[in-house]
LUMZA-604039 format. One record per atom (N, C-alpha, C): y, z, x; atom name; residue in three letters. Coordinates in Angstrom, 2 decimals. Layout:
REM LUMZA-604039
         v         w         u   atomo   residuo
         Y         Z         X      CA       ALA
...
//
This chain:
REM LUMZA-604039
         v         w         u   atomo   residuo
    133.53    129.71    117.92       N       UNK
    133.41    130.41    117.04      CA       UNK
    133.89    129.90    115.72       C       UNK
    135.05    128.91    115.67       N       UNK
    135.31    127.75    114.38      CA       UNK
    134.10    127.08    114.14       C       UNK
    133.56    126.35    115.14       N       UNK
    132.54    125.24    114.81      CA       UNK
    131.11    126.46    114.30       C       UNK
    130.44    127.22    114.62       N       UNK
    129.79    128.32    114.22      CA       UNK
    130.05    128.18    112.67       C       UNK
    131.22    128.33    112.77       N       UNK
    131.45    128.87    110.93      CA       UNK
    131.17    127.78    109.88       C       UNK
    131.92    126.66    110.68       N       UNK
    131.84    125.24    109.59      CA       UNK
    130.11    124.90    109.74       C       UNK
    129.44    124.88    110.66       N       UNK
    127.75    124.98    110.65      CA       UNK
    127.22    125.37    109.68       C       UNK
    127.42    127.05    109.76       N       UNK
    126.82    127.56    108.48      CA       UNK
    127.52    127.75    107.24       C       UNK
    128.67    127.41    107.29       N       UNK
    129.39    126.61    105.14      CA       UNK
    128.36    125.64    105.01       C       UNK
    128.15    124.60    105.99       N       UNK
    127.27    123.17    105.63      CA       UNK
    126.25    123.70    105.33       C       UNK
    125.36    124.28    105.75       N       UNK
    123.90    124.95    105.36      CA       UNK
    123.70    125.82    104.14       C       UNK
    124.72    126.40    104.08       N       UNK
    124.65    126.95    103.16      CA       UNK
    124.72    126.08    101.93       C       UNK
    126.13    125.43    102.26       N       UNK
    126.25    124.43    101.04      CA       UNK
    125.20    123.27    100.54       C       UNK
    124.50    123.10    102.04       N       UNK
    123.22    121.81    101.63      CA       UNK
    122.02    122.84    101.18       C       UNK
    121.68    124.15    101.25       N       UNK
    120.74    124.51    101.20      CA       UNK
    120.58    125.01     99.58       C       UNK
    122.28    125.10     99.18       N       UNK
    122.34    125.61     97.57      CA       UNK
    121.99    124.29     96.79       C       UNK
    122.86    123.41     97.29       N       UNK
    122.19    122.15     96.69      CA       UNK
    121.27    121.45     96.46       C       UNK
    120.33    121.82     97.48       N       UNK
    118.88    121.14     96.91      CA       UNK
    118.24    122.32     95.79       C       UNK
    118.43    123.97     95.48       N       UNK
    118.00    124.52     94.82      CA       UNK
    118.33    123.54     93.46       C       UNK
    119.95    123.66     93.42       N       UNK
    120.30    123.62     92.04      CA       UNK
    119.85    122.13     91.30       C       UNK
    119.92    121.40     92.25       N       UNK
    119.12    119.74     91.82      CA       UNK
    117.62    119.60     92.03       C       UNK
    117.06    120.47     91.28       N       UNK
    115.30    120.41     91.09      CA       UNK
    115.27    120.09     89.69       C       UNK
    113.92    120.03     89.49       N       UNK
    113.34    119.39     88.15      CA       UNK
    112.04    119.69     88.35       C       UNK
    110.98    120.17     87.16       N       UNK
    109.92    120.62     87.17      CA       UNK
    108.66    119.06     87.49       C       UNK
    107.86    119.41     88.32       N       UNK
    106.63    118.26     88.26      CA       UNK
    105.66    118.18     87.12       C       UNK
    105.63    119.18     86.42       N       UNK
    105.09    118.77     85.23      CA       UNK
    105.31    117.61     84.17       C       UNK
    106.35    117.49     83.92       N       UNK
    107.01    117.14     83.63      CA       UNK
    106.81    115.34     83.62       C       UNK
    106.95    114.99     85.05       N       UNK
    107.05    113.86     85.54      CA       UNK
    106.10    113.33     85.60       C       UNK
    104.67    114.02     85.85       N       UNK
    103.08    113.81     85.76      CA       UNK
    102.60    113.18     84.27       C       UNK
    103.19    114.13     83.21       N       UNK
    102.45    113.40     82.40      CA       UNK
    103.31    112.28     81.81       C       UNK
    104.47    111.48     81.87       N       UNK
    105.80    111.02     81.89      CA       UNK
    104.90    109.57     82.37       C       UNK
    104.03    109.72     83.91       N       UNK
    103.81    108.36     84.41      CA       UNK
    102.59    107.77     83.67       C       UNK
    101.66    109.54     83.34       N       UNK
     99.95    108.69     83.23      CA       UNK
    100.15    108.23     81.33       C       UNK
    100.99    108.57     81.27       N       UNK
    101.23    107.69     79.62      CA       UNK
    101.61    106.48     79.88       C       UNK
    102.96    106.47     80.81       N       UNK
    102.88    105.04     80.98      CA       UNK
    101.97    104.27     81.66       C       UNK
    101.62    104.59     82.65       N       UNK
    100.70    103.83     83.66      CA       UNK
     99.27    103.15     82.33       C       UNK
     98.80    104.29     81.79       N       UNK
     97.73    103.65     80.99      CA       UNK
     97.34    102.19     80.05       C       UNK
     99.04    102.89     79.44       N       UNK
     98.92    101.97     78.22      CA       UNK
     99.55    100.66     78.99       C       UNK
    100.01    100.81     80.07       N       UNK
    100.65     99.36     81.01      CA       UNK
     99.19     98.95     81.31       C       UNK
     98.20     98.87     81.53       N       UNK
     97.10     99.03     82.27      CA       UNK
     96.64     98.02     81.01       C       UNK
     96.41     98.85     80.55       N       UNK
     95.26     98.02     79.46      CA       UNK
     96.11     96.69     78.97       C       UNK
     97.60     96.32     78.71       N       UNK
     98.04     95.63     78.47      CA       UNK
     98.64     94.14     79.83       C       UNK
     97.69     95.08     80.70       N       UNK
     97.95     93.51     81.43      CA       UNK
     97.13     93.59     81.85       C       UNK
     95.83     94.38     81.83       N       UNK
     94.10     93.84     81.69      CA       UNK
     93.96     92.73     80.51       C       UNK
     94.14     92.70     80.05       N       UNK
     94.17     91.84     78.27      CA       UNK
     94.64     90.56     78.40       C       UNK
     96.23     91.19     79.31       N       UNK
     96.86     89.37     79.58      CA       UNK
     95.97     88.56     80.61       C       UNK
     95.86     89.39     81.82       N       UNK
     95.03     89.03     82.33      CA       UNK
     93.09     88.26     81.94       C       UNK
     92.90     88.92     81.19       N       UNK
     91.52     88.34     80.72      CA       UNK
     91.64     86.61     79.88       C       UNK
     92.85     87.28     78.99       N       UNK
     92.78     85.74     77.84      CA       UNK
     94.05     84.56     79.16       C       UNK
     94.29     84.66     80.13       N       UNK
     94.80     83.83     80.97      CA       UNK
     93.81     83.26     81.67       C       UNK
     92.31     84.00     81.82       N       UNK
     90.93     83.72     82.53      CA       UNK
     90.38     82.68     81.83       C       UNK
     90.36     83.28     80.57       N       UNK
     89.70     82.39     79.41      CA       UNK
     90.82     81.24     79.14       C       UNK
     91.82     81.27     78.82       N       UNK
     92.22     79.82     78.56      CA       UNK
     93.40     79.83     79.40       C       UNK
     94.11     79.09     80.18       N       UNK
     95.46     79.38     80.95      CA       UNK
     96.31     79.28     80.47       C       UNK
     97.53     80.18     80.39       N       UNK
     98.53     79.65     79.24      CA       UNK
     98.67     80.91     78.39       C       UNK
     97.50     81.54     78.01       N       UNK
     97.04     82.19     77.00      CA       UNK
     97.73     83.51     77.24       C       UNK
     97.42     84.36     78.03       N       UNK
     97.99     85.55     78.97      CA       UNK
     99.81     85.37     79.10       C       UNK
    100.46     84.25     79.20       N       UNK
    101.88     84.07     79.11      CA       UNK
    102.22     84.11     78.22       C       UNK
    101.12     83.02     76.82       N       UNK
    102.27     83.60     75.42      CA       UNK
    101.54     85.01     75.06       C       UNK
    101.05     85.73     75.15       N       UNK
    100.59     86.76     74.91      CA       UNK
    102.01     88.10     76.07       C       UNK
    102.14     87.81     76.57       N       UNK
    103.49     88.18     77.31      CA       UNK
    104.68     87.72     76.67       C       UNK
    104.63     86.93     75.55       N       UNK
    105.75     85.57     74.96      CA       UNK
    106.77     85.41     76.19       C       UNK
    106.08     85.14     77.09       N       UNK
    106.76     84.11     78.28      CA       UNK
    106.29     82.42     77.82       C       UNK
    106.54     81.88     76.49       N       UNK
    105.88     80.78     76.03      CA       UNK
    106.52     79.78     76.92       C       UNK
    107.67     80.19     77.90       N       UNK
    108.82     78.59     78.45      CA       UNK
    107.44     78.14     80.16       C       UNK
    106.65     79.30     80.19       N       UNK
    105.77     79.26     81.95      CA       UNK
    104.59     78.26     80.99       C       UNK
    104.11     78.24     79.78       N       UNK
    103.22     77.60     79.54      CA       UNK
    103.33     76.03     79.75       C       UNK
    104.37     75.09     79.92       N       UNK
    104.03     73.57     80.06      CA       UNK
    104.35     74.01     81.42       C       UNK
    104.94     75.11     82.53       N       UNK
    104.87     74.85     83.76      CA       UNK
    103.31     74.61     84.55       C       UNK
    102.21     75.53     83.71       N       UNK
    100.96     75.74     84.27      CA       UNK
    100.21     74.50     84.13       C       UNK
    100.83     74.06     82.42       N       UNK
     99.59     73.03     82.53      CA       UNK
    100.16     71.63     82.81       C       UNK
    101.55     71.54     83.52       N       UNK
    102.21     70.41     84.48      CA       UNK
    101.27     70.55     85.92       C       UNK
    101.17     71.75     86.40       N       UNK
    100.56     71.99     87.74      CA       UNK
     98.98     71.47     87.90       C       UNK
     98.02     72.21     86.36       N       UNK
     96.86     71.88     86.13      CA       UNK
     96.53     70.45     85.96       C       UNK
     97.18     69.48     84.82       N       UNK
     97.25     68.26     84.42      CA       UNK
     97.34     67.29     85.66       C       UNK
     98.61     67.42     86.74       N       UNK
     99.06     67.53     87.86      CA       UNK
     97.83     67.02     88.93       C       UNK
     97.79     68.00     89.03       N       UNK
     96.29     68.47     90.47      CA       UNK
     95.08     67.83     89.68       C       UNK
     94.68     67.90     88.54       N       UNK
     93.70     67.43     87.68      CA       UNK
     93.93     65.85     87.89       C       UNK
     94.81     65.40     87.91       N       UNK
     95.11     63.99     87.93      CA       UNK
     94.46     63.44     89.42       C       UNK
     95.23     63.73     90.21       N       UNK
     94.87     63.71     91.29      CA       UNK
     93.47     63.50     92.13       C       UNK
     92.82     64.73     91.64       N       UNK
     91.61     64.79     91.59      CA       UNK
     90.73     63.41     90.69       C       UNK
     91.15     63.53     89.64       N       UNK
     90.23     62.35     88.85      CA       UNK
     89.84     61.26     89.76       C       UNK
     91.57     60.38     89.78       N       UNK
     91.78     59.29     90.14      CA       UNK
     91.35     59.44     91.86       C       UNK
     91.21     60.33     92.67       N       UNK
     90.91     60.32     94.06      CA       UNK
     88.81     60.05     93.41       C       UNK
     88.65     61.04     93.31       N       UNK
     87.01     61.12     93.15      CA       UNK
     86.64     59.42     92.30       C       UNK
     87.52     59.08     91.44       N       UNK
     86.42     57.72     91.19      CA       UNK
     87.32     56.65     92.27       C       UNK
     88.11     56.52     93.11       N       UNK
     88.05     55.62     94.46      CA       UNK
     87.41     56.26     95.18       C       UNK
     86.70     57.76     95.61       N       UNK
     86.02     57.86     96.13      CA       UNK
     84.44     57.85     95.95       C       UNK
     83.82     57.72     95.05       N       UNK
     82.80     57.51     94.58      CA       UNK
     82.43     55.55     94.69       C       UNK
     83.81     54.64     94.85       N       UNK
     83.84     53.46     94.47      CA       UNK
     83.83     52.61     95.87       C       UNK
     84.34     53.34     96.62       N       UNK
     84.16     53.16     98.13      CA       UNK
     82.83     53.86     98.98       C       UNK
     82.35     54.57     98.50       N       UNK
     81.04     55.37     98.45      CA       UNK
     79.89     53.94     98.37       C       UNK
     80.06     53.65     97.28       N       UNK
     79.02     52.80     97.18      CA       UNK
     79.32     51.79     97.61       C       UNK
     80.10     51.18     98.28       N       UNK
     80.41     50.12     99.64      CA       UNK
     80.06     50.39    100.22       C       UNK
     80.23     51.61    100.65       N       UNK
     79.80     51.98    102.51      CA       UNK
     78.29     51.40    102.01       C       UNK
     77.46     52.20    101.25       N       UNK
     76.09     52.42    101.37      CA       UNK
     75.78     50.87    100.99       C       UNK
     76.45     49.79    100.44       N       UNK
     75.96     48.48    100.26      CA       UNK
     75.96     48.17    101.61       C       UNK
     76.88     47.92    102.00       N       UNK
     76.97     47.55    103.37      CA       UNK
     76.21     48.07    104.70       C       UNK
     75.76     48.84    104.20       N       UNK
     74.93     49.61    105.43      CA       UNK
     73.81     50.25    105.62       C       UNK
     73.02     49.36    103.72       N       UNK
     71.47     49.84    103.30      CA       UNK
     70.39     48.48    103.37       C       UNK
     71.35     47.58    104.00       N       UNK
     70.14     46.17    104.77      CA       UNK
     69.65     45.98    103.47       C       UNK
     70.01     45.83    102.09       N       UNK
     69.65     45.63    101.13      CA       UNK
     70.21     44.14    100.65       C       UNK
     69.35     42.99    100.13       N       UNK
     70.61     41.91    100.18      CA       UNK
     70.77     41.86     98.56       C       UNK
     70.35     43.11     97.67       N       UNK
     70.45     42.77     96.22      CA       UNK
     72.09     43.50     96.33       C       UNK
     72.58     44.40     96.93       N       UNK
     73.65     45.16     97.00      CA       UNK
     74.74     44.44     98.15       C       UNK
     75.55     44.18     97.54       N       UNK
     77.31     43.44     98.02      CA       UNK
     77.97     44.29     98.12       C       UNK
     78.60     44.46     99.39       N       UNK
     80.26     45.03     99.16      CA       UNK
     80.98     43.82     99.45       C       UNK
     81.59     44.58     98.12       N       UNK
     82.91     43.58     97.32      CA       UNK
     84.13     43.30     98.10       C       UNK
     84.35     44.34     99.06       N       UNK
     85.34     44.26     99.53      CA       UNK
     85.55     43.54    100.87       C       UNK
     86.79     43.36    101.45       N       UNK
     86.94     42.71    102.65      CA       UNK
     87.01     43.29    103.76       C       UNK
     86.56     44.79    104.01       N       UNK
     86.86     46.10    104.69      CA       UNK
     85.49     46.15    105.79       C       UNK
     85.14     45.95    106.91       N       UNK
     84.44     46.46    107.15      CA       UNK
     83.19     47.82    106.93       C       UNK
     82.60     48.14    107.75       N       UNK
     81.64     49.67    107.47      CA       UNK
     82.85     51.04    108.21       C       UNK
     83.32     50.80    109.37       N       UNK
     84.51     51.63    109.65      CA       UNK
     85.68     52.02    108.97       C       UNK
     85.77     50.57    108.78       N       UNK
     87.27     50.41    107.65      CA       UNK
     86.74     51.61    106.39       C       UNK
     85.54     51.01    105.73       N       UNK
     84.89     51.51    104.29      CA       UNK
     85.24     53.38    104.85       C       UNK
     84.47     53.69    105.78       N       UNK
     84.38     55.16    105.90      CA       UNK
     85.63     55.90    106.39       C       UNK
     86.60     55.18    107.03       N       UNK
     88.21     55.85    107.16      CA       UNK
     88.53     55.92    105.45       C       UNK
     88.52     54.73    104.93       N       UNK
     89.20     54.63    103.72      CA       UNK
     88.46     55.56    102.74       C       UNK
     87.28     55.76    102.51       N       UNK
     86.42     57.00    102.14      CA       UNK
     86.75     58.82    102.37       C       UNK
     87.31     58.74    103.31       N       UNK
     87.21     59.93    103.60      CA       UNK
     88.75     60.57    103.42       C       UNK
     89.66     59.78    103.29       N       UNK
     91.09     59.41    103.01      CA       UNK
     90.60     60.06    101.22       C       UNK
     90.26     59.36    100.89       N       UNK
     90.33     59.31     99.12      CA       UNK
     89.52     60.88     99.04       C       UNK
     88.57     61.34    100.14       N       UNK
     87.87     62.24     99.72      CA       UNK
     88.65     63.81    100.04       C       UNK
     89.58     63.32    101.06       N       UNK
     90.67     64.51    101.27      CA       UNK
     91.21     64.75    100.16       C       UNK
     91.89     63.73     99.35       N       UNK
     92.98     63.95     98.31      CA       UNK
     92.65     64.51     97.04       C       UNK
     91.16     64.08     96.97       N       UNK
     90.24     64.91     95.86      CA       UNK
     90.48     66.47     96.24       C       UNK
     89.99     66.44     97.49       N       UNK
     89.49     67.95     98.14      CA       UNK
     91.24     68.73     97.19       C       UNK
     92.13     68.00     98.13       N       UNK
     93.74     68.50     97.78      CA       UNK
     93.84     68.72     96.63       C       UNK
     93.59     67.99     95.48       N       UNK
     93.44     68.17     94.24      CA       UNK
     92.97     69.29     93.33       C       UNK
     91.60     69.88     94.23       N       UNK
     91.02     70.39     93.41      CA       UNK
     91.19     71.97     94.16       C       UNK
     92.25     72.37     95.47       N       UNK
     92.55     73.17     95.74      CA       UNK
     93.68     73.51     94.92       C       UNK
     94.50     72.03     94.89       N       UNK
     95.97     72.57     93.57      CA       UNK
     95.68     73.10     92.58       C       UNK
     94.48     72.63     91.85       N       UNK
     94.42     73.22     90.47      CA       UNK
     93.47     74.23     90.54       C       UNK
     92.73     75.10     92.12       N       UNK
     92.50     75.97     92.19      CA       UNK
     93.62     77.33     92.03       C       UNK
     94.45     77.16     92.96       N       UNK
     96.04     77.93     93.30      CA       UNK
     96.34     77.80     91.90       C       UNK
     97.08     76.79     91.13       N       UNK
     98.25     77.02     89.79      CA       UNK
     97.05     77.90     89.25       C       UNK
     95.66     78.05     88.91       N       UNK
     94.83     78.44     87.86      CA       UNK
     95.21     80.23     88.56       C       UNK
     94.93     80.21     89.74       N       UNK
     95.13     81.91     90.15      CA       UNK
     96.30     82.28     89.91       C       UNK
     97.05     81.56     90.42       N       UNK
     99.02     81.73     90.08      CA       UNK
     99.40     82.28     88.69       C       UNK
     98.51     81.80     87.70       N       UNK
     98.11     81.77     86.34      CA       UNK
     98.30     82.82     85.97       C       UNK
     96.90     83.69     86.27       N       UNK
     96.10     84.94     86.49      CA       UNK
     97.22     85.53     86.75       C       UNK
     97.69     85.85     88.23       N       UNK
     98.25     87.03     89.00      CA       UNK
     99.95     86.79     87.91       C       UNK
    100.74     85.97     87.65       N       UNK
    101.62     85.81     86.79      CA       UNK
    101.72     86.75     85.28       C       UNK
    100.54     86.53     85.05       N       UNK
     99.93     87.05     83.48      CA       UNK
     99.69     88.36     83.81       C       UNK
     99.43     89.33     84.71       N       UNK
     99.18     90.46     84.73      CA       UNK
    100.18     90.97     85.74       C       UNK
    101.60     90.32     86.33       N       UNK
    102.66     91.02     87.04      CA       UNK
    103.61     90.73     85.70       C       UNK
    103.18     90.18     84.80       N       UNK
    104.10     89.88     83.99      CA       UNK
    104.41     91.08     82.83       C       UNK
    102.75     91.77     82.30       N       UNK
    102.47     92.40     81.59      CA       UNK
    102.99     94.05     82.74       C       UNK
    102.82     94.03     83.58       N       UNK
    103.41     95.51     84.23      CA       UNK
    104.28     95.54     84.07       C       UNK
    105.17     94.78     84.38       N       UNK
    106.62     94.31     84.46      CA       UNK
    107.68     94.65     82.89       C       UNK
    106.24     94.18     81.54       N       UNK
    106.88     94.69     80.63      CA       UNK
    107.65     95.98     80.39       C       UNK
    107.25     97.10     80.90       N       UNK
    107.57     98.28     80.50      CA       UNK
    109.00     98.10     81.61       C       UNK
    108.92     97.93     82.77       N       UNK
    109.75     98.34     83.26      CA       UNK
    110.96     98.03     82.27       C       UNK
    111.74     99.31     83.10       N       UNK
    113.64     99.42     82.83      CA       UNK
    114.34     98.98     83.68       C       UNK
    114.88     98.21     82.81       N       UNK
    116.17     97.20     83.63      CA       UNK
    117.41     97.46     82.97       C       UNK
    117.91     98.29     82.70       N       UNK
    119.08     99.24     82.32      CA       UNK
    120.14     99.01     83.05       C       UNK
    121.57     99.48     82.42       N       UNK
    122.41     98.90     83.58      CA       UNK
    122.77    100.04     84.01       C       UNK
    122.29    101.08     83.52       N       UNK
    122.99    102.82     84.13      CA       UNK
    122.41    103.01     85.12       C       UNK
    122.37    102.69     86.51       N       UNK
    121.97    102.56     87.42      CA       UNK
    122.56    103.85     88.54       C       UNK
    122.28    104.64     89.01       N       UNK
    123.70    105.24     89.92      CA       UNK
    123.05    105.70     91.24       C       UNK
    123.70    105.71     91.89       N       UNK
    123.51    106.09     93.40      CA       UNK
    124.59    107.77     93.72       C       UNK
    123.86    108.56     94.02       N       UNK
    124.52    109.82     94.35      CA       UNK
    124.18    110.05     96.02       C       UNK
    125.12    110.40     96.50       N       UNK
    125.05    111.39     98.09      CA       UNK
    125.49    111.96     98.12       C       UNK
    124.59    113.06     98.57       N       UNK
    124.19    114.60     98.56      CA       UNK
    123.96    114.51    100.13       C       UNK
    124.73    115.87     99.97       N       UNK
    124.07    116.64    101.49      CA       UNK
    122.81    117.05    102.18       C       UNK
    121.89    117.03    102.63       N       UNK
    120.74    117.22    103.49      CA       UNK
    120.71    118.13    104.28       C       UNK
    119.97    119.54    104.39       N       UNK
    119.92    120.39    105.26      CA       UNK
    118.59    120.73    105.62       C       UNK
    117.97    121.56    106.42       N       UNK
    116.57    121.56    106.63      CA       UNK
    116.46    122.74    107.82       C       UNK
    116.40    123.86    107.86       N       UNK
    116.36    124.69    108.68      CA       UNK
    114.77    125.01    109.28       C       UNK
    114.38    124.97    110.39       N       UNK
    113.08    124.70    110.68      CA       UNK
    112.94    126.15    112.04       C       UNK
    111.76    126.29    112.30       N       UNK
    111.14    127.17    113.70      CA       UNK
    110.51    126.72    114.56       C       UNK
    110.70    126.62    115.81       N       UNK
    109.65    125.80    116.69      CA       UNK
    109.60    126.60    117.74       C       UNK
    108.95    127.21    118.53       N       UNK
    108.64    128.30    119.94      CA       UNK
    109.89    129.25    120.00       C       UNK
    109.61    130.03    118.77       N       UNK
    111.26    130.77    118.61      CA       UNK
    112.31    130.49    118.59       C       UNK
    112.44    129.49    118.19       N       UNK
    113.68    129.06    118.21      CA       UNK
    114.34    128.29    116.61       C       UNK
    115.42    128.94    116.43       N       UNK
    115.41    128.21    115.11      CA       UNK
    116.53    126.98    115.23       C       UNK
    116.12    126.13    114.51       N       UNK
    117.06    124.54    114.43      CA       UNK
    117.61    124.32    113.20       C       UNK
    118.43    123.53    112.67       N       UNK
    119.13    122.99    111.94      CA       UNK
    119.22    121.33    111.61       C       UNK
    118.66    120.70    110.67       N       UNK
    118.55    119.54    110.84      CA       UNK
    119.70    118.96    109.53       C       UNK
    121.08    118.30    109.51       N       UNK
    121.42    118.29    108.40      CA       UNK
    121.81    116.65    108.55       C       UNK
    122.10    116.01    107.49       N       UNK
    122.64    114.69    107.00      CA       UNK
    122.59    114.75    105.81       C       UNK
    122.60    113.45    105.35       N       UNK
    122.56    112.54    103.61      CA       UNK
    121.76    112.27    103.06       C       UNK
    121.64    112.28    102.03       N       UNK
    120.83    111.93    100.83      CA       UNK
    120.98    111.09    100.08       C       UNK
    120.18    109.54     99.51       N       UNK
    120.57    108.94     98.90      CA       UNK
    119.80    109.44     97.40       C       UNK
    120.31    109.39     96.78       N       UNK
    119.51    109.71     95.29      CA       UNK
    119.93    108.54     94.51       C       UNK
    118.36    107.44     94.10       N       UNK
    119.16    106.80     92.74      CA       UNK
    118.24    107.15     91.65       C       UNK
    118.95    107.08     90.44       N       UNK
    118.79    107.16     89.14      CA       UNK
    118.79    106.13     88.27       C       UNK
    117.52    106.17     87.94       N       UNK
    117.57    105.07     86.86      CA       UNK
    117.33    105.41     85.21       C       UNK
    118.47    105.55     84.95       N       UNK
    118.62    106.56     83.58      CA       UNK
    117.84    105.43     82.28       C       UNK
//
């Protein structure tokens, strides 16, 4: 009997506390719509600016320190691409001279046809890696500008609270009544 009284007390307490801590849905919807629309425009603008000129979206977001990182990545992979393209073209020319049976074209290296093919393939792979690296840096530049603009309006205040509240739910199933109880963790960002 004592156990039923305790359960009834907690069910009553949980159900009353659920009604007290409620808010209207209208105010939440209006605030979210206004914030989301203005954030979307800024993020889109930052992304387009970075697409036109890498790093411009970061400047728009006032993250100037990221611009040298973007250009260092693009420059490094661009240099890898350029130098390997020059070597690839040179060894392609020597390989063609070795295999074309034309006495006017001369292979000026000490390498055989098979060795030239292996060297040319190595430079081609490195050239392709340089291009892939430049592409990845460019895409990361776009994503970073977009995410930075979206997070511009994110609230990073120190007033974060955690409230632990009781939870209860009364349900009916197949002509029987049951009670679910538990704890509710509520985070409030003020």
